[in-house]
BABAKE-144597 format. One record per residue (C-alpha): x negated, y, z negated; residue number from 1. Coordinates in pm, whole numbers, always signed. Layout:
<nodes>
node X = X; Y = Y; Z = Z; num = NUM .
...
</nodes>
This chain:
<nodes>
node X = -6528; Y = -19176; Z = +13927; num = 1 .
node X = -6415; Y = -19277; Z = +13582; num = 2 .
node X = -6466; Y = -19653; Z = +13553; num = 3 .
node X = -6178; Y = -19875; Z = +13452; num = 4 .
node X = -6176; Y = -19910; Z = +13076; num = 5 .
node X = -6353; Y = -19577; Z = +13027; num = 6 .
node X = -6040; Y = -19366; Z = +13063; num = 7 .
node X = -5956; Y = -19432; Z = +12697; num = 8 .
node X = -6261; Y = -19223; Z = +12609; num = 9 .
node X = -6139; Y = -18927; Z = +12813; num = 10 .
node X = -6107; Y = -18608; Z = +12613; num = 11 .
node X = -5762; Y = -18454; Z = +12633; num = 12 .
node X = -5612; Y = -18133; Z = +12503; num = 13 .
node X = -5468; Y = -18329; Z = +12210; num = 14 .
node X = -5821; Y = -18395; Z = +12086; num = 15 .
node X = -5909; Y = -18026; Z = +12066; num = 16 .
node X = -5720; Y = -17825; Z = +11803; num = 17 .
node X = -5906; Y = -17506; Z = +11891; num = 18 .
node X = -5788; Y = -17529; Z = +12250; num = 19 .
node X = -5432; Y = -17607; Z = +12145; num = 20 .
node X = -5423; Y = -17291; Z = +11935; num = 21 .
node X = -5582; Y = -17070; Z = +12202; num = 22 .
node X = -5349; Y = -17193; Z = +12474; num = 23 .
node X = -5046; Y = -17129; Z = +12257; num = 24 .
node X = -5161; Y = -16780; Z = +12164; num = 25 .
node X = -5232; Y = -16693; Z = +12528; num = 26 .
node X = -4880; Y = -16792; Z = +12617; num = 27 .
node X = -4700; Y = -16640; Z = +12318; num = 28 .
node X = -4874; Y = -16301; Z = +12342; num = 29 .
node X = -4833; Y = -16278; Z = +12721; num = 30 .
node X = -5207; Y = -16279; Z = +12792; num = 31 .
node X = -5131; Y = -16495; Z = +13094; num = 32 .
node X = -4957; Y = -16195; Z = +13248; num = 33 .
node X = -5272; Y = -15987; Z = +13221; num = 34 .
node X = -5489; Y = -16257; Z = +13368; num = 35 .
node X = -5264; Y = -16296; Z = +13668; num = 36 .
node X = -5385; Y = -15947; Z = +13761; num = 37 .
node X = -5708; Y = -15935; Z = +13958; num = 38 .
node X = -5969; Y = -15699; Z = +13821; num = 39 .
node X = -5954; Y = -15504; Z = +14146; num = 40 .
node X = -5579; Y = -15443; Z = +14110; num = 41 .
node X = -5420; Y = -15150; Z = +13929; num = 42 .
node X = -5184; Y = -15244; Z = +13646; num = 43 .
node X = -5117; Y = -14884; Z = +13541; num = 44 .
node X = -4750; Y = -14882; Z = +13641; num = 45 .
node X = -4680; Y = -15212; Z = +13463; num = 46 .
node X = -4879; Y = -15181; Z = +13143; num = 47 .
node X = -4598; Y = -15017; Z = +12944; num = 48 .
node X = -4354; Y = -15301; Z = +13013; num = 49 .
node X = -4624; Y = -15555; Z = +12924; num = 50 .
node X = -4716; Y = -15370; Z = +12605; num = 51 .
node X = -4355; Y = -15358; Z = +12489; num = 52 .
node X = -4330; Y = -15738; Z = +12519; num = 53 .
node X = -4663; Y = -15789; Z = +12345; num = 54 .
node X = -4588; Y = -15542; Z = +12067; num = 55 .
node X = -4250; Y = -15697; Z = +11993; num = 56 .
node X = -4412; Y = -16040; Z = +11949; num = 57 .
node X = -4749; Y = -15973; Z = +11788; num = 58 .
node X = -4642; Y = -15924; Z = +11426; num = 59 .
node X = -4390; Y = -16208; Z = +11431; num = 60 .
node X = -4638; Y = -16449; Z = +11587; num = 61 .
node X = -4923; Y = -16350; Z = +11357; num = 62 .
node X = -4718; Y = -16390; Z = +11040; num = 63 .
node X = -4590; Y = -16724; Z = +11163; num = 64 .
node X = -4949; Y = -16845; Z = +11206; num = 65 .
node X = -5054; Y = -16698; Z = +10872; num = 66 .
node X = -4784; Y = -16895; Z = +10694; num = 67 .
node X = -4887; Y = -17207; Z = +10886; num = 68 .
node X = -5260; Y = -17183; Z = +10811; num = 69 .
node X = -5290; Y = -16976; Z = +10491; num = 70 .
node X = -5365; Y = -17280; Z = +10272; num = 71 .
node X = -5578; Y = -17465; Z = +10526; num = 72 .
node X = -5954; Y = -17492; Z = +10566; num = 73 .
node X = -5937; Y = -17302; Z = +10894; num = 74 .
node X = -5749; Y = -16991; Z = +10782; num = 75 .
node X = -6064; Y = -16783; Z = +10839; num = 76 .
node X = -6108; Y = -16940; Z = +11181; num = 77 .
node X = -5755; Y = -16841; Z = +11280; num = 78 .
node X = -5829; Y = -16487; Z = +11168; num = 79 .
node X = -6133; Y = -16482; Z = +11398; num = 80 .
node X = -5927; Y = -16630; Z = +11681; num = 81 .
node X = -5667; Y = -16354; Z = +11662; num = 82 .
node X = -5938; Y = -16089; Z = +11641; num = 83 .
node X = -6110; Y = -16233; Z = +11947; num = 84 .
node X = -5794; Y = -16219; Z = +12155; num = 85 .
node X = -5703; Y = -15867; Z = +12042; num = 86 .
node X = -6043; Y = -15749; Z = +12165; num = 87 .
node X = -6003; Y = -15955; Z = +12480; num = 88 .
node X = -5673; Y = -15778; Z = +12556; num = 89 .
node X = -5836; Y = -15439; Z = +12499; num = 90 .
node X = -6121; Y = -15523; Z = +12736; num = 91 .
node X = -5884; Y = -15653; Z = +13001; num = 92 .
node X = -5663; Y = -15344; Z = +12985; num = 93 .
node X = -5967; Y = -15120; Z = +13026; num = 94 .
node X = -6044; Y = -15307; Z = +13347; num = 95 .
node X = -5707; Y = -15342; Z = +13516; num = 96 .
node X = -5542; Y = -15015; Z = +13411; num = 97 .
node X = -5720; Y = -14778; Z = +13646; num = 98 .
node X = -5554; Y = -14465; Z = +13509; num = 99 .
node X = -5792; Y = -14383; Z = +13224; num = 100 .
node X = -5553; Y = -14175; Z = +13010; num = 101 .
node X = -5294; Y = -14453; Z = +13036; num = 102 .
node X = -5549; Y = -14719; Z = +12947; num = 103 .
node X = -5672; Y = -14516; Z = +12650; num = 104 .
node X = -5316; Y = -14464; Z = +12526; num = 105 .
node X = -5227; Y = -14833; Z = +12519; num = 106 .
node X = -5566; Y = -14946; Z = +12391; num = 107 .
node X = -5530; Y = -14704; Z = +12100; num = 108 .
node X = -5177; Y = -14831; Z = +12037; num = 109 .
node X = -5302; Y = -15189; Z = +12025; num = 110 .
node X = -5588; Y = -15099; Z = +11790; num = 111 .
node X = -5361; Y = -14902; Z = +11559; num = 112 .
node X = -5100; Y = -15177; Z = +11546; num = 113 .
node X = -5363; Y = -15448; Z = +11493; num = 114 .
node X = -5533; Y = -15252; Z = +11213; num = 115 .
node X = -5203; Y = -15233; Z = +11025; num = 116 .
node X = -5145; Y = -15607; Z = +11053; num = 117 .
node X = -5501; Y = -15742; Z = +11044; num = 118 .
node X = -5575; Y = -15590; Z = +10706; num = 119 .
node X = -5759; Y = -15772; Z = +10430; num = 120 .
node X = -5537; Y = -15608; Z = +10168; num = 121 .
node X = -5224; Y = -15749; Z = +10327; num = 122 .
node X = -5296; Y = -16097; Z = +10462; num = 123 .
node X = -5556; Y = -16340; Z = +10314; num = 124 .
node X = -5857; Y = -16117; Z = +10377; num = 125 .
node X = -5827; Y = -16093; Z = +10755; num = 126 .
node X = -5944; Y = -15746; Z = +10862; num = 127 .
node X = -5954; Y = -15624; Z = +11220; num = 128 .
node X = -6297; Y = -15699; Z = +11370; num = 129 .
node X = -6360; Y = -15604; Z = +11731; num = 130 .
node X = -6735; Y = -15550; Z = +11703; num = 131 .
node X = -6999; Y = -15700; Z = +11930; num = 132 .
node X = -7056; Y = -15705; Z = +12303; num = 133 .
node X = -6824; Y = -15907; Z = +12526; num = 134 .
node X = -7094; Y = -16165; Z = +12594; num = 135 .
node X = -7183; Y = -16215; Z = +12228; num = 136 .
node X = -6818; Y = -16237; Z = +12132; num = 137 .
node X = -6766; Y = -16509; Z = +12392; num = 138 .
node X = -7068; Y = -16706; Z = +12273; num = 139 .
node X = -6947; Y = -16675; Z = +11915; num = 140 .
node X = -6597; Y = -16785; Z = +12015; num = 141 .
node X = -6736; Y = -17086; Z = +12199; num = 142 .
node X = -6945; Y = -17180; Z = +11895; num = 143 .
node X = -6650; Y = -17127; Z = +11662; num = 144 .
node X = -6424; Y = -17347; Z = +11876; num = 145 .
node X = -6689; Y = -17618; Z = +11895; num = 146 .
node X = -6724; Y = -17625; Z = +11517; num = 147 .
node X = -6348; Y = -17652; Z = +11469; num = 148 .
node X = -6321; Y = -17938; Z = +11718; num = 149 .
node X = -6632; Y = -18106; Z = +11575; num = 150 .
node X = -6490; Y = -18093; Z = +11223; num = 151 .
node X = -6161; Y = -18233; Z = +11350; num = 152 .
node X = -6340; Y = -18533; Z = +11502; num = 153 .
node X = -6547; Y = -18580; Z = +11186; num = 154 .
node X = -6234; Y = -18590; Z = +10972; num = 155 .
node X = -6068; Y = -18845; Z = +11199; num = 156 .
node X = -6380; Y = -19058; Z = +11186; num = 157 .
node X = -6387; Y = -19082; Z = +10807; num = 158 .
node X = -6221; Y = -19412; Z = +10890; num = 159 .
node X = -6413; Y = -19542; Z = +11190; num = 160 .
node X = -6228; Y = -19557; Z = +11520; num = 161 .
node X = -6437; Y = -19657; Z = +11820; num = 162 .
node X = -6228; Y = -19470; Z = +12077; num = 163 .
node X = -6241; Y = -19150; Z = +11873; num = 164 .
node X = -6615; Y = -19196; Z = +11825; num = 165 .
node X = -6676; Y = -19230; Z = +12199; num = 166 .
node X = -6462; Y = -18924; Z = +12265; num = 167 .
node X = -6659; Y = -18733; Z = +12003; num = 168 .
node X = -6991; Y = -18839; Z = +12153; num = 169 .
node X = -6882; Y = -18729; Z = +12500; num = 170 .
node X = -6752; Y = -18400; Z = +12365; num = 171 .
node X = -7085; Y = -18326; Z = +12198; num = 172 .
node X = -7278; Y = -18404; Z = +12516; num = 173 .
node X = -7060; Y = -18188; Z = +12736; num = 174 .
node X = -7063; Y = -17898; Z = +12494; num = 175 .
node X = -7438; Y = -17913; Z = +12448; num = 176 .
node X = -7496; Y = -17917; Z = +12822; num = 177 .
node X = -7276; Y = -17611; Z = +12859; num = 178 .
node X = -7461; Y = -17419; Z = +12588; num = 179 .
node X = -7803; Y = -17500; Z = +12732; num = 180 .
node X = -7770; Y = -17219; Z = +12985; num = 181 .
node X = -7721; Y = -16974; Z = +12701; num = 182 .
node X = -8034; Y = -17103; Z = +12529; num = 183 .
node X = -8244; Y = -17109; Z = +12846; num = 184 .
node X = -8143; Y = -16756; Z = +12951; num = 185 .
node X = -8235; Y = -16615; Z = +12611; num = 186 .
node X = -7900; Y = -16452; Z = +12535; num = 187 .
node X = -7868; Y = -16621; Z = +12195; num = 188 .
node X = -8090; Y = -16383; Z = +12001; num = 189 .
node X = -7863; Y = -16211; Z = +11751; num = 190 .
node X = -7839; Y = -16505; Z = +11514; num = 191 .
node X = -7697; Y = -16295; Z = +11233; num = 192 .
node X = -7394; Y = -16203; Z = +11444; num = 193 .
node X = -7362; Y = -16563; Z = +11562; num = 194 .
node X = -7384; Y = -16705; Z = +11209; num = 195 .
node X = -7024; Y = -16801; Z = +11132; num = 196 .
node X = -7102; Y = -17004; Z = +10820; num = 197 .
node X = -7364; Y = -17246; Z = +10688; num = 198 .
node X = -7235; Y = -17529; Z = +10909; num = 199 .
node X = -7165; Y = -17324; Z = +11219; num = 200 .
node X = -7461; Y = -17122; Z = +11346; num = 201 .
node X = -7760; Y = -17134; Z = +11579; num = 202 .
node X = -8024; Y = -17109; Z = +11305; num = 203 .
node X = -8169; Y = -17444; Z = +11416; num = 204 .
node X = -8093; Y = -17412; Z = +11784; num = 205 .
node X = -7952; Y = -17726; Z = +11940; num = 206 .
node X = -7951; Y = -17905; Z = +11605; num = 207 .
node X = -7597; Y = -17767; Z = +11576; num = 208 .
node X = -7497; Y = -18055; Z = +11804; num = 209 .
node X = -7490; Y = -18390; Z = +11617; num = 210 .
node X = -7666; Y = -18685; Z = +11777; num = 211 .
node X = -7455; Y = -18995; Z = +11733; num = 212 .
node X = -7407; Y = -19345; Z = +11867; num = 213 .
node X = -7091; Y = -19550; Z = +11829; num = 214 .
node X = -7162; Y = -19900; Z = +11700; num = 215 .
node X = -6860; Y = -20119; Z = +11770; num = 216 .
node X = -7028; Y = -20429; Z = +11625; num = 217 .
node X = -7093; Y = -20267; Z = +11288; num = 218 .
node X = -6782; Y = -20053; Z = +11315; num = 219 .
node X = -6962; Y = -19733; Z = +11227; num = 220 .
node X = -7122; Y = -19416; Z = +11359; num = 221 .
node X = -7501; Y = -19421; Z = +11380; num = 222 .
node X = -7636; Y = -19071; Z = +11323; num = 223 .
node X = -7974; Y = -19001; Z = +11475; num = 224 .
node X = -8223; Y = -18743; Z = +11355; num = 225 .
node X = -8126; Y = -18404; Z = +11486; num = 226 .
node X = -8357; Y = -18190; Z = +11694; num = 227 .
node X = -8559; Y = -17930; Z = +11506; num = 228 .
node X = -8555; Y = -17557; Z = +11571; num = 229 .
node X = -8887; Y = -17579; Z = +11754; num = 230 .
node X = -8774; Y = -17862; Z = +11979; num = 231 .
node X = -8678; Y = -17763; Z = +12333; num = 232 .
node X = -8302; Y = -17761; Z = +12387; num = 233 .
node X = -8259; Y = -18008; Z = +12673; num = 234 .
node X = -7964; Y = -18170; Z = +12844; num = 235 .
node X = -7806; Y = -18476; Z = +12694; num = 236 .
node X = -7862; Y = -18818; Z = +12843; num = 237 .
node X = -7669; Y = -18912; Z = +13153; num = 238 .
node X = -7297; Y = -18940; Z = +13091; num = 239 .
node X = -6986; Y = -18981; Z = +13295; num = 240 .
node X = -6763; Y = -18678; Z = +13276; num = 241 .
node X = -6383; Y = -18686; Z = +13279; num = 242 .
node X = -6247; Y = -18533; Z = +13597; num = 243 .
node X = -5964; Y = -18309; Z = +13691; num = 244 .
node X = -5672; Y = -18478; Z = +13856; num = 245 .
node X = -5735; Y = -18552; Z = +14220; num = 246 .
node X = -6113; Y = -18521; Z = +14211; num = 247 .
node X = -6400; Y = -18766; Z = +14171; num = 248 .
node X = -6755; Y = -18692; Z = +14071; num = 249 .
node X = -7027; Y = -18801; Z = +13829; num = 250 .
node X = -7227; Y = -18583; Z = +13595; num = 251 .
node X = -7595; Y = -18642; Z = +13514; num = 252 .
node X = -7868; Y = -18464; Z = +13322; num = 253 .
node X = -7926; Y = -18218; Z = +13603; num = 254 .
node X = -7584; Y = -18118; Z = +13721; num = 255 .
node X = -7229; Y = -18067; Z = +13611; num = 256 .
node X = -6929; Y = -17987; Z = +13829; num = 257 .
node X = -6769; Y = -17649; Z = +13774; num = 258 .
node X = -6441; Y = -17504; Z = +13889; num = 259 .
node X = -6418; Y = -17242; Z = +14158; num = 260 .
node X = -6419; Y = -16905; Z = +13994; num = 261 .
node X = -6112; Y = -16687; Z = +14034; num = 262 .
node X = -6137; Y = -16313; Z = +13996; num = 263 .
node X = -6013; Y = -16271; Z = +13641; num = 264 .
node X = -6330; Y = -16124; Z = +13499; num = 265 .
node X = -6539; Y = -15815; Z = +13560; num = 266 .
node X = -6639; Y = -15782; Z = +13926; num = 267 .
node X = -7008; Y = -15809; Z = +13847; num = 268 .
node X = -7241; Y = -16083; Z = +13964; num = 269 .
node X = -7375; Y = -16148; Z = +13616; num = 270 .
node X = -7029; Y = -16190; Z = +13474; num = 271 .
node X = -6949; Y = -16436; Z = +13749; num = 272 .
node X = -7252; Y = -16644; Z = +13663; num = 273 .
node X = -7173; Y = -16675; Z = +13295; num = 274 .
node X = -6811; Y = -16750; Z = +13374; num = 275 .
node X = -6916; Y = -17049; Z = +13580; num = 276 .
node X = -7103; Y = -17199; Z = +13289; num = 277 .
node X = -6816; Y = -17231; Z = +13042; num = 278 .
node X = -6518; Y = -17196; Z = +13275; num = 279 .
node X = -6410; Y = -17557; Z = +13278; num = 280 .
node X = -6217; Y = -17563; Z = +12953; num = 281 .
node X = -6166; Y = -17198; Z = +12874; num = 282 .
node X = -5820; Y = -17111; Z = +12747; num = 283 .
node X = -5791; Y = -16903; Z = +13062; num = 284 .
node X = -5960; Y = -17132; Z = +13309; num = 285 .
node X = -5757; Y = -17429; Z = +13193; num = 286 .
node X = -5436; Y = -17290; Z = +13334; num = 287 .
node X = -5581; Y = -17139; Z = +13650; num = 288 .
node X = -5609; Y = -17330; Z = +13978; num = 289 .
node X = -5809; Y = -17654; Z = +13953; num = 290 .
node X = -5995; Y = -17679; Z = +14285; num = 291 .
node X = -6320; Y = -17872; Z = +14255; num = 292 .
node X = -6661; Y = -17726; Z = +14325; num = 293 .
node X = -7013; Y = -17821; Z = +14215; num = 294 .
node X = -7301; Y = -17601; Z = +14113; num = 295 .
node X = -7648; Y = -17722; Z = +14026; num = 296 .
node X = -7749; Y = -17640; Z = +13671; num = 297 .
node X = -8089; Y = -17498; Z = +13765; num = 298 .
node X = -7927; Y = -17265; Z = +14019; num = 299 .
node X = -7687; Y = -17142; Z = +13756; num = 300 .
node X = -7970; Y = -17087; Z = +13510; num = 301 .
node X = -8165; Y = -16883; Z = +13766; num = 302 .
node X = -7858; Y = -16671; Z = +13822; num = 303 .
node X = -7808; Y = -16626; Z = +13449; num = 304 .
node X = -8163; Y = -16506; Z = +13404; num = 305 .
node X = -8091; Y = -16189; Z = +13603; num = 306 .
node X = -8081; Y = -15856; Z = +13423; num = 307 .
node X = -7725; Y = -15800; Z = +13537; num = 308 .
node X = -7598; Y = -16087; Z = +13325; num = 309 .
node X = -7760; Y = -15968; Z = +13007; num = 310 .
node X = -7584; Y = -15632; Z = +13037; num = 311 .
node X = -7239; Y = -15763; Z = +13123; num = 312 .
node X = -6994; Y = -16012; Z = +12986; num = 313 .
node X = -6728; Y = -16225; Z = +13155; num = 314 .
node X = -6371; Y = -16229; Z = +13040; num = 315 .
node X = -6292; Y = -16575; Z = +13164; num = 316 .
node X = -6527; Y = -16804; Z = +12976; num = 317 .
node X = -6420; Y = -16901; Z = +12628; num = 318 .
node X = -6436; Y = -17276; Z = +12607; num = 319 .
node X = -6758; Y = -17466; Z = +12657; num = 320 .
node X = -6652; Y = -17820; Z = +12743; num = 321 .
node X = -6481; Y = -18034; Z = +12998; num = 322 .
node X = -6168; Y = -18237; Z = +12962; num = 323 .
node X = -5900; Y = -18436; Z = +13143; num = 324 .
node X = -5566; Y = -18259; Z = +13133; num = 325 .
node X = -5259; Y = -18462; Z = +13043; num = 326 .
</nodes>
């Protein structure tokens, strides 16, 4: 249960610019429609109608976002965001369109259209990039989103605000705990692929996550020495996690509540396991049903260690933290 007086430290969607952008893109490009289709269903008869809606909106939406972000510090991030979701759509179509010639036709159409629009010669150096396995792309997206949200908090805290500091501290803890399963299962190996820039990479392991304390008396952030690359990546200290509406629970070092998984990803056990880890605030999971369910972290890690996981990748896990919806 969130104690009285602690609710002001609850992380909301408004605190997370990366989530705001992802949620809007999912809605505007009709990705919700695809994710309402179970992986076991056949979308072959409906894919043309969906594609026509998507195709009519993609260029307009992309250019709108380009004009909005072209002079900002996160223009490259928005390019990566759009690339991620284009590849996500391709992967999803290959799963739910059971007629292979039909799937191939529309996947090729999407690639061709995207390559004409996502072209470094046309728009601020944003080429089409759909390389990498599904799992690595998801890890990279999670890291990228964390860095954007982290930088947003850092900017707001240039002038100290205790509430924002406490929110930031909780966000770091929750994100770190979510990434621990990736570290412990050994899937973060391709550090070159996962190196986004000098301030957003896994070169020093869990040192990517700042260690801070919020000093209300001195009205400042106290930054502690970060962990080194050789230091074991362990869970954060005990913290109280914001809950979904209508549920009550407490999170400690050894456990964190996770949503029930709905079948929106590949029907493979390994994919299910990884989805559970980061499902709570994924752009997809955030608008799916919000039933409560708890899984022990060690059980999840054991599941993640299976060979099946390392050869598959979920489609439903793209946001590595927890929040209270507004």
